[in-house]
VEXDRENGU-208668 format. One record per atom (N, C-alpha, C): residue in one letter; x, y, z; atom name. Coordinates in steps of 0.02 Angstrom, whole numbers, plus 50000, padded with zeros to 5 digits. Atoms other than C-alpha are relative to their C-alpha. Layout:
BEGIN
SITE/a/X/Y/Z/CA
...
REM end
This chain:
BEGIN
SITE/m/50043/49941/50000/N
SITE/m/50000/50000/50000/CA
SITE/m/50045/50062/50000/C
SITE/l/49962/49939/50005/N
SITE/l/50067/50171/49955/CA
SITE/l/49984/50046/50058/C
SITE/k/50010/49952/49946/N
SITE/k/50091/50308/50083/CA
SITE/k/49939/50044/49988/C
SITE/a/50058/49958/50017/N
SITE/a/49963/50416/49992/CA
SITE/a/49935/49963/50013/C
SITE/d/50060/50041/49988/N
SITE/d/49838/50273/50002/CA
SITE/d/49984/49997/50075/C
SITE/i/50010/50004/49928/N
SITE/i/49864/50260/50190/CA
SITE/i/49972/50066/50026/C
SITE/d/50025/49934/49980/N
SITE/d/49838/50448/50213/CA
SITE/d/49927/50008/49980/C
SITE/q/50069/49993/50024/N
SITE/q/49679/50441/50109/CA
SITE/q/49953/49955/50039/C
SITE/l/50042/50044/49959/N
SITE/l/49615/50295/50212/CA
SITE/l/49980/50034/50065/C
SITE/g/50017/49963/49940/N
SITE/g/49622/50406/50366/CA
SITE/g/49944/50049/49988/C
SITE/v/50053/49952/50017/N
SITE/v/49515/50537/50281/CA
SITE/v/49934/49962/49989/C
SITE/i/50060/50039/50013/N
SITE/i/49391/50405/50222/CA
SITE/i/49971/49972/50065/C
SITE/a/50024/50026/49935/N
SITE/a/49382/50327/50396/CA
SITE/a/49966/50054/50040/C
SITE/n/50031/49944/49964/N
SITE/n/49344/50497/50471/CA
SITE/n/49931/50015/49972/C
SITE/l/50065/49986/50030/N
SITE/l/49203/50527/50347/CA
SITE/l/49950/49945/50016/C
SITE/l/50045/50055/49984/N
SITE/l/49129/50355/50375/CA
SITE/l/49978/50003/50073/C
SITE/a/50017/49995/49929/N
SITE/a/49137/50378/50563/CA
SITE/a/49951/50056/50013/C
SITE/l/50044/49942/49991/N
SITE/l/49052/50546/50548/CA
SITE/l/49928/49985/49981/C
SITE/y/50067/50010/50027/N
SITE/y/48904/50481/50449/CA
SITE/y/49969/49931/50014/C
SITE/t/50027/50067/49994/N
SITE/t/48884/50298/50497/CA
SITE/t/49996/49974/50071/C
SITE/a/50000/50025/49931/N
SITE/a/48903/50283/50686/CA
SITE/a/49929/50000/50028/C
SITE/p/50067/50003/49971/N
SITE/p/48745/50225/50774/CA
SITE/p/49997/50042/50064/C
SITE/p/50008/49962/49938/N
SITE/p/48676/50329/50918/CA
SITE/p/50015/49956/50061/C
SITE/t/49987/50034/49937/N
SITE/t/48733/50281/51093/CA
SITE/t/49979/50048/50056/C
SITE/p/50017/49954/49946/N
SITE/p/48689/50351/51265/CA
SITE/p/50050/50057/50007/C
SITE/e/49948/49949/49995/N
SITE/e/48855/50444/51264/CA
SITE/e/49999/50049/49942/C
SITE/r/50002/49959/50061/N
SITE/r/48830/50510/51088/CA
SITE/r/49932/49991/49965/C
SITE/p/50066/50009/50029/N
SITE/p/48644/50524/51050/CA
SITE/p/49995/50022/49927/C
SITE/e/50002/49978/50069/N
SITE/e/48682/50612/50886/CA
SITE/e/50029/49948/49953/C
SITE/g/49974/50055/50040/N
SITE/g/48768/50453/50827/CA
SITE/g/50069/50010/49972/C
SITE/k/49934/49987/50026/N
SITE/k/48935/50532/50788/CA
SITE/k/50053/49974/50049/C
SITE/v/49943/50020/49959/N
SITE/v/49101/50467/50851/CA
SITE/v/50056/50050/49991/C
SITE/p/49945/49952/50009/N
SITE/p/49257/50570/50881/CA
SITE/p/50041/49984/49938/C
SITE/l/49956/50008/50057/N
SITE/l/49362/50598/50727/CA
SITE/l/50072/49995/50025/C
SITE/l/49930/50008/49981/N
SITE/l/49547/50560/50728/CA
SITE/l/50031/50065/50025/C
SITE/y/49969/49937/49979/N
SITE/y/49591/50744/50742/CA
SITE/y/49977/50022/50069/C
SITE/d/50020/49986/49931/N
SITE/d/49494/50750/50906/CA
SITE/d/50052/49973/50049/C
SITE/f/49952/50032/49957/N
SITE/f/49636/50646/50975/CA
SITE/f/50071/50027/49992/C
SITE/l/49933/49970/50003/N
SITE/l/49781/50764/50941/CA
SITE/l/50027/50005/50071/C
SITE/t/49969/49994/49935/N
SITE/t/49903/50758/51084/CA
SITE/t/50013/50074/50016/C
SITE/s/49986/49931/49981/N
SITE/s/49942/50915/51182/CA
SITE/s/50063/50025/49965/C
SITE/r/49939/49980/50034/N
SITE/r/50116/50916/51104/CA
SITE/r/49988/50014/49926/C
SITE/e/50017/49987/50070/N
SITE/e/50045/50903/50929/CA
SITE/e/49966/50068/49994/C
SITE/r/50033/49934/50000/N
SITE/r/49935/51052/50969/CA
SITE/r/50050/50056/50014/C
SITE/d/49948/49950/49985/N
SITE/d/50083/51146/51044/CA
SITE/d/50042/50015/49938/C
SITE/v/49958/49992/50059/N
SITE/v/50187/51117/50889/CA
SITE/v/49962/50035/49944/C
SITE/l/50040/49967/50051/N
SITE/l/50046/51166/50770/CA
SITE/l/49990/50074/50017/C
SITE/t/50008/49931/49979/N
SITE/t/50017/51324/50871/CA
SITE/t/50063/50040/49986/C
SITE/a/49937/49966/50013/N
SITE/a/50200/51370/50861/CA
SITE/a/50012/50010/49926/C
SITE/l/49993/49994/50072/N
SITE/l/50203/51335/50675/CA
SITE/l/49955/50055/49973/C
SITE/a/50047/49948/50022/N
SITE/a/50050/51445/50652/CA
SITE/a/50025/50070/50017/C
SITE/k/49971/49935/49981/N
SITE/k/50145/51585/50739/CA
SITE/k/50061/50017/49958/C
SITE/g/49944/49987/50044/N
SITE/g/50281/51569/50608/CA
SITE/g/50068/49977/50026/C
SITE/m/49937/50024/49972/N
SITE/m/50412/51483/50715/CA
SITE/m/50029/49944/49956/C
SITE/h/49964/50053/50035/N
SITE/h/50543/51369/50636/CA
SITE/h/50007/49940/50047/C
SITE/n/49993/50061/49960/N
SITE/n/50571/51190/50694/CA
SITE/n/50052/50008/50055/C
SITE/s/49948/49992/49949/N
SITE/s/50731/51239/50785/CA
SITE/s/49976/50043/50058/C
SITE/e/50027/49957/49948/N
SITE/e/50641/51377/50880/CA
SITE/e/49949/49963/50043/C
SITE/i/50051/50039/49964/N
SITE/i/50498/51261/50926/CA
SITE/i/50034/49950/50046/C
SITE/a/49964/50049/49961/N
SITE/a/50619/51128/50984/CA
SITE/a/50030/50032/50062/C
SITE/h/49969/49965/49943/N
SITE/h/50711/51252/51095/CA
SITE/h/49947/50020/50051/C
SITE/e/50053/49977/49955/N
SITE/e/50550/51324/51168/CA
SITE/e/49968/49943/50039/C
SITE/l/50034/50056/49968/N
SITE/l/50473/51154/51205/CA
SITE/l/50048/49951/50034/C
SITE/g/49951/50045/49969/N
SITE/g/50635/51071/51260/CA
SITE/g/50002/49931/49970/C
SITE/i/49998/50063/50037/N
SITE/i/50628/50936/51127/CA
SITE/i/50046/50008/49941/C
SITE/t/49956/49997/50058/N
SITE/t/50730/50893/50974/CA
SITE/t/49960/50020/49938/C
SITE/e/50032/49983/50063/N
SITE/e/50694/50952/50798/CA
SITE/e/49967/49938/49969/C
SITE/v/50029/50062/50025/N
SITE/v/50662/50770/50751/CA
SITE/v/49932/49989/50033/C
SITE/t/50064/50009/49964/N
SITE/t/50526/50763/50884/CA
SITE/t/49949/50051/49976/C
SITE/v/50045/49950/50028/N
SITE/v/50451/50924/50817/CA
SITE/v/49971/49975/49935/C
SITE/r/50023/50027/50064/N
SITE/r/50441/50845/50645/CA
SITE/r/49952/49941/50011/C
SITE/m/50043/50057/49984/N
SITE/m/50366/50687/50721/CA
SITE/m/49930/50023/50021/C
SITE/h/50065/49974/49978/N
SITE/h/50228/50786/50807/CA
SITE/h/49962/50032/49942/C
SITE/t/50032/49968/50059/N
SITE/t/50194/50885/50648/CA
SITE/t/49971/49947/49954/C
SITE/t/50023/50054/50044/N
SITE/t/50181/50727/50545/CA
SITE/t/49940/49963/50030/C
SITE/g/50055/50034/49967/N
SITE/g/50069/50643/50673/CA
SITE/g/49935/50040/49996/C
SITE/a/50059/49957/50003/N
SITE/a/49949/50790/50679/CA
SITE/a/49974/50004/49929/C
SITE/r/50019/49994/50071/N
SITE/r/49950/50807/50490/CA
SITE/r/49962/49938/49977/C
SITE/k/50032/50062/50021/N
SITE/k/49905/50624/50464/CA
SITE/k/49932/49991/50034/C
SITE/k/50064/50008/49965/N
SITE/k/49768/50624/50597/CA
SITE/k/49946/50044/49969/C
SITE/m/50048/49954/50028/N
SITE/m/49686/50772/50512/CA
SITE/m/49989/49990/49926/C
SITE/g/50006/50012/50071/N
SITE/g/49707/50705/50337/CA
SITE/g/50029/50055/49957/C
SITE/a/49968/49946/50037/N
SITE/a/49815/50852/50285/CA
SITE/a/50060/49973/49962/C
SITE/t/49943/50022/50039/N
SITE/t/49945/50832/50150/CA
SITE/t/50062/50043/50010/C
SITE/t/49944/49955/49988/N
SITE/t/50053/50980/50199/CA
SITE/t/49995/50029/50070/C
SITE/r/50001/49966/49935/N
SITE/r/50103/51072/50357/CA
SITE/r/49952/50059/49999/C
SITE/a/50043/49941/50006/N
SITE/a/50013/51227/50296/CA
SITE/a/49926/49979/50004/C
SITE/q/50069/50024/49998/N
SITE/q/49854/51127/50269/CA
SITE/q/49982/49978/50071/C
SITE/a/50013/50022/49931/N
SITE/a/49869/51050/50443/CA
SITE/a/49987/50060/50046/C
SITE/i/50009/49939/49960/N
SITE/i/49886/51224/50520/CA
SITE/i/49932/50031/49985/C
SITE/a/50063/49971/50019/N
SITE/a/49738/51289/50422/CA
SITE/a/49941/49960/50027/C
SITE/l/50054/50043/49974/N
SITE/l/49629/51141/50471/CA
SITE/l/49994/50006/50076/C
SITE/a/50001/49994/49927/N
SITE/a/49680/51154/50654/CA
SITE/a/49969/50067/50022/C
SITE/l/50030/49935/49984/N
SITE/l/49635/51339/50656/CA
SITE/l/49925/49999/49986/C
SITE/k/50070/50002/50019/N
SITE/k/49471/51309/50565/CA
SITE/k/49958/49958/50049/C
SITE/r/50036/50045/49955/N
SITE/r/49422/51167/50682/CA
SITE/r/50004/50022/50074/C
SITE/g/49995/49975/49932/N
SITE/g/49465/51269/50836/CA
SITE/g/50047/49960/50045/C
SITE/l/49953/50041/49961/N
SITE/l/49603/51150/50890/CA
SITE/l/50058/50041/50027/C
SITE/i/49947/49955/49978/N
SITE/i/49730/51291/50905/CA
SITE/i/49976/50072/49991/C
SITE/t/50012/49929/50009/N
SITE/t/49726/51479/50923/CA
SITE/t/50068/50034/49997/C
SITE/v/49936/49964/50007/N
SITE/v/49859/51605/50878/CA
SITE/v/49995/50066/50037/C
REM end
């Protein structure tokens, strides 16, 4: 399976979950949380810093992590939201109210 296929499967799974989940006592509307609802606090921190225009090295220094870890959090958030680029991930996070600048 190609990487692009795997990323697209995440988007499709989110759409299916949104429209096909049966109602439960916890979720009477029948919806289940989407993958982007499960962004970690670090993924949100990194996306927020990126939205402010910070570079990976600056984010790493501010959060006390390595640049590799910054990239890992960015990639994780991007995949969970079905974004293909960092810019798209930031835009989606802002639009969905996951981060504020």
